[in-house]
C-alpha positions in Angstrom: 79.9 -10.5 -16.6 77.5 -13.9 -16.9 75.7 -12.9 -14.2 74.5 -9.5 -15.2 73.3 -10.9 -19.2 72.3 -13.5 -17.4 70.3 -10.6 -15.5 69.0 -8.9 -18.6 68.7 -12.4 -19.8 65.9 -13.3 -17.3 64.0 -9.7 -17.8 64.0 -9.4 -21.3 62.4 -13.1 -21.3 59.8 -12.0 -18.2 59.0 -8.2 -20.6 58.5 -10.8 -23.7 55.9 -12.6 -21.9 54.7 -9.7 -20.3 53.8 -9.0 -23.7 51.8 -12.0 -24.4 49.8 -11.9 -21.8 49.1 -7.8 -22.0 45.7 -9.3 -22.7 44.8 -10.5 -20.1 46.1 -7.6 -17.6 43.3 -6.5 -15.4 45.3 -3.0 -16.4 45.9 -1.6 -20.0 49.3 -0.4 -20.2 48.9 3.2 -22.0 45.6 3.1 -20.7 45.9 3.8 -17.1 43.6 5.9 -14.6 46.1 9.6 -14.5 46.7 9.8 -18.4 45.5 12.3 -20.1 43.5 12.1 -23.5 41.5 15.3 -24.9 39.8 14.2 -28.0 38.6 17.1 -31.1 36.7 16.4 -33.9 39.6 16.3 -35.6 41.8 15.5 -33.5 43.5 13.6 -30.5 46.3 15.4 -27.7 47.1 12.5 -25.4 49.6 13.0 -22.9 50.2 9.5 -20.8 51.5 10.8 -17.9 50.7 8.0 -14.2 52.0 5.7 -17.8 55.1 7.6 -17.3 55.8 7.6 -13.6 54.7 3.9 -12.9 57.6 3.4 -15.8 60.4 6.1 -14.2 59.5 4.5 -10.7 60.1 1.1 -12.3 63.1 1.2 -14.5 64.4 3.4 -11.7 63.6 0.9 -8.9 65.3 -2.2 -11.6 68.5 -0.4 -11.8 69.0 0.5 -8.5 69.1 -3.3 -8.4 71.1 -4.2 -10.7 73.8 -1.4 -9.7 73.6 -3.1 -6.3 73.8 -6.5 -7.1 76.5 -6.0 -10.4 78.8 -3.9 -8.5 
């Protein structure tokens, strides 16, 4: 249990550092190629398709690794 808590804490610190330096990254989360944005006169439709796929793969990989090492 202790190793799991330490790992979760380190992941939270890494996520915080990424959020702090997000402006300097060569890509913007939520503005990836493949995200759909339709602008009309009075409305905007935005569907982050590519961002959703990338986050899904990263979360699946992270949870798989977590399950593999802390079972």
